[in-house]
C-alpha positions as CSV (number, residue, x, y, z in Angstrom):
1,M,-18.9,-30.7,18.8
2,I,-21.7,-28.9,20.5
3,L,-25.3,-30.0,19.2
4,T,-28.6,-28.6,20.0
5,K,-32.0,-30.3,20.1
6,R,-35.5,-28.9,20.4
7,I,-38.2,-31.0,22.1
8,Q,-41.7,-30.1,22.6
9,L,-43.3,-30.1,26.1
10,Q,-46.5,-30.1,27.5
11,I,-47.7,-29.4,31.1
12,D,-47.9,-32.6,33.2
13,C,-51.1,-31.9,35.4
14,R,-54.6,-33.1,34.6
15,E,-56.4,-30.7,37.0
16,P,-57.8,-27.7,34.7
17,E,-57.1,-25.0,37.2
18,K,-53.5,-25.9,37.8
19,R,-52.8,-26.2,34.2
20,R,-54.1,-22.9,33.6
21,E,-51.9,-21.6,36.4
22,Y,-48.9,-23.2,35.2
23,Y,-49.6,-21.8,31.6
24,A,-50.0,-18.2,33.0
25,R,-46.8,-18.6,35.0
26,I,-44.8,-19.8,32.0
27,F,-46.3,-17.0,29.5
28,G,-45.6,-14.5,32.3
29,W,-41.8,-15.5,32.4
30,Q,-41.8,-14.7,28.5
31,N,-43.3,-11.6,29.0
32,V,-40.5,-10.5,31.4
33,A,-37.4,-12.3,29.9
34,F,-37.1,-10.1,26.7
35,R,-37.7,-7.1,28.6
36,A,-34.8,-8.1,31.1
37,A,-32.6,-8.9,28.1
38,N,-33.1,-5.5,26.6
39,L,-32.4,-3.8,29.9
40,V,-29.0,-5.6,30.2
41,V,-27.8,-4.3,26.6
42,T,-29.1,-0.8,27.4
43,H,-27.0,-0.6,30.8
44,Q,-23.9,-2.5,29.2
45,F,-23.7,0.0,26.4
46,L,-24.3,3.0,28.9
47,L,-21.5,1.7,31.2
48,Q,-18.9,1.4,28.3
49,R,-20.0,4.7,26.6
50,I,-20.6,7.1,29.1
51,S,-17.0,8.2,29.7
52,E,-17.2,9.2,26.2
53,L,-20.0,11.8,26.5
54,M,-18.5,15.1,25.6
55,Y,-20.6,17.4,28.1
56,L,-19.3,15.5,31.2
57,S,-16.7,16.9,33.4
58,E,-13.3,15.0,33.7
59,G,-14.2,14.3,37.4
60,A,-17.3,12.4,36.5
61,K,-15.7,10.5,33.7
62,V,-12.9,9.2,36.1
63,R,-15.4,8.3,39.0
64,L,-17.0,5.7,36.5
65,S,-15.0,2.9,37.5
66,D,-15.1,0.0,40.0
67,E,-14.1,1.5,43.5
68,K,-12.1,-1.7,44.1
69,V,-9.7,-1.0,41.3
70,K,-9.8,2.9,41.8
71,S,-10.4,4.7,45.0
72,E,-12.4,7.3,43.1
73,G,-14.6,4.8,41.3
74,I,-18.3,4.9,42.0
75,L,-19.2,1.4,40.8
76,N,-19.5,-1.0,43.8
77,C,-19.5,-4.4,41.8
78,S,-18.1,-6.0,38.6
79,R,-19.7,-5.2,35.3
80,M,-21.4,-8.4,34.9
81,S,-22.9,-8.2,38.7
82,T,-24.0,-4.6,37.7
83,T,-26.6,-5.4,35.1
84,Y,-27.7,-8.6,37.3
85,R,-28.4,-6.4,39.9
86,V,-30.3,-4.2,37.8
87,I,-32.8,-6.7,36.2
88,S,-32.7,-8.5,39.9
89,G,-34.1,-5.5,41.3
90,H,-36.9,-5.0,38.5
91,Y,-37.6,-8.7,38.0
92,K,-37.0,-10.6,41.0
93,G,-39.8,-12.9,41.8
94,K,-41.5,-12.7,38.5
95,L,-38.7,-14.7,36.8
96,P,-36.8,-17.6,38.2
97,S,-33.3,-16.4,39.4
98,Y,-31.7,-19.3,37.3
99,I,-33.0,-17.7,34.1
100,L,-32.2,-14.2,35.3
101,S,-28.6,-15.2,35.9
102,A,-28.1,-17.1,32.5
103,L,-30.0,-14.4,30.8
104,N,-27.7,-11.6,31.9
105,R,-24.7,-13.8,30.7
106,L,-26.2,-14.5,27.5
107,A,-26.9,-10.8,26.8
108,I,-23.5,-9.7,27.9
109,R,-22.0,-12.4,25.6
110,K,-24.0,-11.2,22.7
111,Y,-23.2,-7.6,23.4
112,D,-19.4,-8.3,23.7
113,A,-19.5,-10.0,20.2
114,Q,-21.4,-6.9,18.4
115,Q,-19.8,-4.2,20.6
116,S,-17.3,-2.9,17.9
117,A,-20.0,-2.6,15.5
118,Y,-22.0,-0.6,18.1
119,W,-19.2,1.5,18.7
120,S,-18.5,2.2,14.8
121,G,-22.2,3.1,14.2
122,E,-22.5,0.3,11.9
123,R,-25.6,-1.2,13.9
124,S,-27.9,-0.1,16.5
125,L,-28.4,-2.0,19.8
126,S,-29.9,-5.6,19.6
127,N,-33.6,-5.6,20.1
128,H,-34.6,-9.0,21.8
129,K,-38.1,-10.2,20.7
130,K,-40.8,-11.6,22.9
131,D,-40.4,-15.3,21.6
132,M,-36.7,-15.2,22.6
133,A,-35.7,-18.3,24.3
134,M,-35.3,-18.1,28.1
135,P,-31.8,-19.8,29.0
136,F,-30.9,-21.7,32.4
137,S,-28.3,-24.1,33.4
138,G,-28.4,-27.4,32.1
139,A,-27.7,-28.8,35.7
140,V,-31.4,-27.9,36.6
141,F,-32.6,-30.4,33.7
142,R,-33.1,-33.8,35.2
143,P,-35.5,-36.0,33.1
144,V,-36.9,-39.2,34.4
145,K,-38.3,-41.8,32.0
146,E,-42.1,-42.8,32.2
147,E,-42.6,-46.4,33.3
148,S,-44.9,-46.9,30.2
149,G,-44.4,-44.9,27.1
150,R,-41.6,-43.2,25.3
151,N,-41.7,-39.7,26.9
152,F,-40.0,-38.4,30.0
153,V,-41.1,-36.2,33.0
154,F,-39.4,-33.7,35.1
155,K,-39.8,-30.5,36.8
156,L,-38.4,-27.0,36.1
157,F,-38.9,-24.2,38.6
158,K,-41.7,-26.0,40.4
159,V,-43.6,-26.6,37.3
160,P,-44.1,-30.3,36.0
161,F,-43.5,-30.9,32.6
162,R,-43.8,-33.9,30.1
163,T,-41.8,-34.5,26.9
164,Y,-44.0,-34.7,23.7
165,L,-41.9,-37.1,21.1
166,G,-44.8,-38.2,19.1
167,R,-43.7,-40.4,16.4
168,D,-40.0,-39.7,17.1
169,R,-37.9,-41.3,14.6
170,S,-34.9,-39.1,15.3
171,D,-32.4,-39.9,18.2
172,K,-34.3,-37.4,20.6
173,F,-35.6,-40.4,22.8
174,N,-31.9,-41.8,22.9
175,I,-30.4,-38.5,23.8
176,L,-33.2,-37.9,26.7
177,K,-32.5,-41.5,27.8
178,R,-28.8,-40.8,28.2
179,V,-29.3,-37.6,29.9
180,A,-31.4,-39.5,32.5
181,G,-29.2,-42.3,33.1
182,G,-26.2,-39.7,33.5
183,Q,-24.3,-40.8,30.5
184,L,-24.8,-37.4,28.7
185,K,-24.1,-33.9,30.2
186,V,-26.6,-31.0,29.1
187,L,-24.2,-28.1,28.9
188,S,-27.2,-25.4,28.5
189,A,-30.9,-25.3,28.2
190,A,-33.6,-22.9,27.4
191,L,-37.4,-22.7,27.3
192,Q,-38.8,-21.1,24.3
193,I,-42.6,-20.3,23.4
194,V,-43.5,-20.4,19.8
195,K,-47.0,-19.8,18.6
196,G,-48.4,-21.0,22.1
197,K,-46.3,-24.3,22.1
198,I,-43.6,-24.8,24.7
199,F,-40.0,-25.9,23.6
200,L,-37.2,-27.2,25.4
201,I,-33.9,-26.4,23.7
202,I,-30.8,-28.4,25.0
203,S,-27.1,-28.3,23.9
204,Y,-24.8,-31.0,24.6
205,E,-21.3,-32.3,23.5
206,A,-21.4,-35.0,20.9
207,K,-18.8,-37.3,20.9
208,E,-17.3,-39.2,17.9
209,A,-18.9,-42.6,17.6
210,A,-16.7,-45.7,17.6
211,N,-17.4,-47.1,14.0
212,R,-15.2,-49.5,12.5
213,L,-14.1,-47.7,9.5
214,E,-11.0,-47.7,7.0
215,E,-9.5,-44.7,5.6
216,H,-8.6,-46.4,2.3
217,V,-12.2,-47.3,1.7
218,I,-13.6,-44.1,-0.3
219,A,-17.1,-43.3,-0.7
220,E,-17.5,-41.1,-3.7
221,A,-20.6,-38.8,-3.7
222,S,-22.1,-36.6,-6.3
223,L,-24.7,-33.8,-5.5
224,S,-27.0,-32.4,-8.1
225,A,-30.4,-30.9,-8.4
226,Q,-31.9,-34.0,-10.3
227,H,-30.6,-36.8,-7.9
228,P,-29.6,-35.2,-4.5
229,I,-27.0,-37.5,-3.6
230,T,-25.4,-40.4,-5.6
231,V,-23.0,-42.4,-3.6
232,T,-20.6,-45.1,-4.9
233,I,-18.5,-47.3,-2.8
234,G,-16.5,-49.8,-4.8
235,R,-19.1,-51.7,-7.2
236,N,-21.9,-50.5,-5.2
237,S,-24.0,-47.4,-6.3
238,H,-26.9,-45.8,-4.3
239,Q,-29.3,-42.9,-5.3
240,I,-30.5,-40.7,-2.2
241,G,-33.7,-39.0,-2.9
242,S,-35.2,-37.8,-6.3
243,T,-36.3,-34.8,-8.6
244,E,-40.0,-35.5,-7.7
245,E,-39.5,-36.0,-4.2
246,F,-37.2,-32.7,-3.8
247,L,-37.2,-30.3,-6.7
248,Y,-40.6,-30.6,-7.9
249,R,-42.2,-30.8,-4.4
250,R,-40.2,-27.4,-3.6
251,M,-41.5,-25.8,-6.6
252,A,-45.0,-26.8,-6.2
253,I,-44.8,-25.0,-2.5
254,Q,-43.3,-21.9,-4.5
255,S,-46.3,-21.8,-6.9
256,A,-49.0,-22.4,-4.1
257,R,-47.4,-19.3,-2.3
258,S,-47.4,-17.5,-5.4
259,R,-50.9,-18.0,-6.1
260,L,-52.1,-17.2,-2.9
261,Q,-50.3,-13.9,-2.9
262,A,-51.8,-12.9,-6.2
263,A,-55.1,-13.8,-5.0
264,A,-54.8,-11.9,-1.4
265,A,-56.1,-8.7,-3.2
266,W,-59.4,-10.4,-3.7
267,N,-59.9,-11.7,-0.2
268,R,-62.3,-10.1,2.1
269,G,-60.7,-7.6,4.5
270,G,-62.1,-6.3,7.8
271,H,-58.9,-6.2,9.9
272,G,-56.6,-4.7,6.8
273,R,-53.7,-6.4,5.5
274,K,-53.5,-9.1,8.3
275,K,-57.0,-10.6,7.5
276,K,-56.1,-10.5,3.6
277,E,-52.8,-12.3,3.9
278,S,-54.0,-15.0,6.4
279,A,-53.7,-17.7,3.8
280,V,-50.2,-16.6,2.9
281,R,-48.9,-16.7,6.4
282,R,-50.5,-20.2,6.8
283,L,-47.7,-21.4,4.4
284,G,-45.2,-19.3,6.2
285,D,-42.0,-21.0,5.9
286,R,-43.1,-24.3,4.8
287,E,-40.8,-24.4,1.8
288,K,-37.7,-23.6,4.4
289,R,-39.1,-26.3,6.9
290,Y,-39.6,-29.1,3.9
291,V,-35.9,-28.2,2.5
292,E,-34.1,-28.5,5.9
293,A,-36.1,-31.9,6.7
294,K,-35.1,-33.4,3.5
295,L,-31.3,-32.1,3.5
296,H,-31.2,-33.7,7.1
297,L,-32.7,-37.1,6.0
298,Y,-30.5,-37.3,2.9
299,S,-27.1,-36.5,4.8
300,R,-28.5,-39.1,7.4
301,K,-28.8,-41.7,4.8
302,L,-25.4,-41.0,3.2
303,I,-23.5,-41.3,6.5
304,D,-25.5,-44.4,7.5
305,I,-24.5,-46.0,4.1
306,C,-20.7,-44.9,4.7
307,T,-20.7,-46.4,8.1
308,R,-22.4,-49.9,7.1
309,S,-19.8,-50.0,4.3
310,G,-16.9,-49.1,6.5
311,A,-15.9,-46.2,4.3
312,G,-13.7,-43.9,6.4
313,T,-13.3,-41.3,3.7
314,L,-15.9,-39.5,1.9
315,L,-15.2,-37.6,-1.2
316,L,-17.7,-35.0,-2.7
317,V,-16.8,-35.2,-6.4
318,N,-16.6,-32.0,-8.4
319,Q,-18.3,-30.0,-5.6
320,S,-16.3,-26.7,-6.2
321,A,-17.0,-26.6,-9.8
322,K,-20.8,-27.3,-9.4
323,E,-20.8,-24.4,-6.6
324,E,-19.3,-21.9,-9.1
325,A,-21.8,-23.0,-11.9
326,A,-24.6,-22.6,-9.6
327,K,-23.7,-18.9,-9.0
328,E,-24.2,-18.3,-12.7
329,D,-27.5,-20.3,-12.9
330,V,-30.4,-18.6,-11.3
331,F,-32.7,-21.3,-11.2
332,L,-30.1,-23.6,-9.2
333,L,-29.0,-20.7,-7.1
334,R,-32.8,-20.5,-6.0
335,N,-33.7,-24.1,-5.8
336,W,-30.8,-26.1,-4.7
337,S,-29.2,-25.7,-1.4
338,Y,-25.5,-27.0,-2.0
339,Y,-24.1,-25.1,1.0
340,G,-26.6,-26.5,3.5
341,L,-26.2,-30.1,2.3
342,V,-22.5,-30.1,2.5
343,T,-22.7,-28.5,6.1
344,K,-24.9,-31.2,7.3
345,I,-22.9,-33.8,5.6
346,K,-19.8,-32.4,7.2
347,Y,-20.8,-32.5,10.7
348,K,-22.7,-35.9,10.6
349,A,-19.7,-37.3,9.2
350,E,-17.4,-35.7,11.8
351,L,-19.6,-37.5,14.5
352,A,-19.4,-40.8,12.7
353,G,-15.4,-40.4,12.4
354,I,-15.7,-40.1,8.5
355,N,-13.0,-37.8,7.0
356,V,-14.7,-35.6,4.3
357,I,-12.9,-34.2,1.3
358,V,-14.5,-31.7,-1.0
359,E,-13.1,-31.9,-4.6
């Protein structure tokens, strides 16, 4: 199973002038990366579709091929090399070659996955945004643990970075420690700038944990809006989460957003809609972030209870019936994330070696 972690980074330099220089360099990469990705998609579409243009002569159509494959071809390199040479000619020196190469592969992979929809006219070409992640090979990432503290330092393309884990209660520290010790291999990585903050995104292959579990020990879990998870193992029963913690808090965020939207009409303008809705934007996707965090917490607690009890089988009781009922209930459909919780339970259970049965 391939998992992804996002880690916040800081520039590891105390000299103000150099720090500004490093920040300017990284923001310059961001300004170039999305342009290069859009250029790759445009040229890939052109290469595959130009032979079907009705106003070209037959001779021109035949010549649009690799000269190594056909003697009359006019292309002197492979399809992937073609777009790499294009973006390298435009942006060489403005973006590290590792990022250019990975960006080319990623854009082509995404294009290939969607090309049938392009050809049928169902969708237009993908437009990469400015805040897209800048990919590179995972082999470049070599973190080193600080002598004191819980953070790691490393260099990427001659820029010194330092991780910012804060009060990290997740497994990010352990993952970075395993990467630094050579026990875990990073398959791919990327840099991303979101609202002025720099993040490192790493993908790695997670292996099944060696837990002492027995398949005949069954944990029965019931999911509901009132009590997010109720799990029973033998004579022991546990409740994870509560109505006040999940449902009421979620509805409170919804109400706050609705009040701000209603009051936005009376806010002072000056810069049009952007100024009037500044309070609404501050809430942003707070509800989504809150729900995602809670679902991760609930699913993690459920799997921890199962592993401590040695339960090798997890049964989600009456889950299919509850999902069908939720489709008819507008309130449940809006306020209870059955699918998201089940998905998180399944992948965490797979990592722990627990078999999940949805009843």
